[in-house]
N, C-alpha and C positions, 0 to 999 in steps of 0.2 A: 398571641405569642406562639401557640402551637402551630398555626399556619406558617409562621416564619421559620420554625424549626424544620417542619416538613419540607418547605421550599429549599432550605439549605441542604438538607439530606439528599434531595433529588439532584441538586447541582453537583454535589460532591461525587456522585456515582458516575457522572458522564465525563468523558475526556473533553478537555477544552484547552485553549491556548496552544503554545508551541513548546512542549516539553517531551522528553524521551519516554516518560512513564505513560503518557497518553498515547504515544505512538506504538508502544509495545504491548499495551494492555488488551488489544483485540486484533483480529485479522481484518484486512481491508479488502473489500470486493469492488472492482472497477465497475462503475455505473455510468460514467459519462466521459467522453473524450471527443470533443468537437472535431469533425472532419474524419473520424475513424468509425468504422462499423465494429461495435463491440461484440465478440462472440457470445452467444447465449446458450452454450452447451451443445448437446448433440452427441452423436456416436464418437467415442474416443476423446471427448473433450470435457472440460470442467470450467467453471467460472474463473475469470482472471483474478487471482488472489495475491495480496502482499501480506507478509507476516514479518514484523520487525522484532529482532531479539537483541538484547544487550546484556551480557553477563558481567560487565565491568572490565573485562579483559579484551573482548572482541564484540563488535556490533555487526550484525548481518541482517539482510533482508532475504527472505526466501518465499517461494510460492509457486504458482502456476502461471505461465505466460500464455496460456490457453490449453495447449495439448502437452507441453513439456514442463516439468518442474525446473526451477532455477534457484541459485543462491548468489549473493553478491555482498561485499562489505559496504558499510555506509558510515558516514561521519556527520554528527550534528554539531552546529556551531551556534553562537548567540544570534538572536534576531530571526529565528526560524530558518536558518540556513541548513540545507541538507545536500550532501554529496553522496551519490551512489557510484561505486566502482564497477569494474567490468564484471558481468554476470557469467557464471558457469552454468550451462544448461545441458540437459540430456538431449539426444538427437533422435528421438523416436520419429518414425515416419508418420507424417500427418498430412491431411489434404493441403494442397498448395496454398489455399487462402489462409489456413492456420499458420503455415510456415512464414508467409509474408507478414502477417500480423505480428507474430512473435519477434521476428527480426526488428521490425520498426519499434515495437514496445520495449524490447531490451536496450536498443540504442537510445531511445528516448529517456529511459531511466538515468542514463549517464549524463544527460543534458539538464538534469534538474538543478535548480538553484535554491529553492526554498519550499517550505510546506506551511500549511495552516490547518489547524483542527478547530472546528466549530461544532460543539455537541458531538454527534456521531458521524460527522462528515469530515473527510480528509481531502484537502485540495493540494495537489502537487503542481508547482509552477516551474516551467522550463525557462531558460534564458531568452528564448525567442517570444515569450509571452503565452505559449501554449499551456493550457490548464487541463489536468486530469482530475476527475472527482471520484472518490471512493467512499463506500459506506461501511460502517463498523459491523462486523459479524463476531459472535463470541468465539473464543478459542476453546478447543476441547482440551482435556487433561493431557493429551499427548502433544499438544501444540504450544507448549510453554516456551 
């Protein structure tokens, strides 16, 4: 019986399914995007991060598109449907490769159709079948 209780406690602490609480509880770091070279840091850059927030009045996603921070509104619908609006991003000068990646990445976010969370993995699906995979990272106190 104790093993069953510990098993349930372990499941309760991990995001799963398709709900807004699981989406907003952590930051998401891009780890896989077939056909695209994912930036791995370097001078003037950081990991590609998504952080979803929903205060009940407004839902937004923000983060780093490699070198520049961005923010965009989003809407969740039944069945794991996710729509991300036009992103506003800073325009810091970055190496050409970074600027190209960011443009494609931010455009792709607007092409999303749905999402799926399994454990600590978030999959984002575009209408054309393209899939992006992200891993959960803890939020700091300033990233709520």
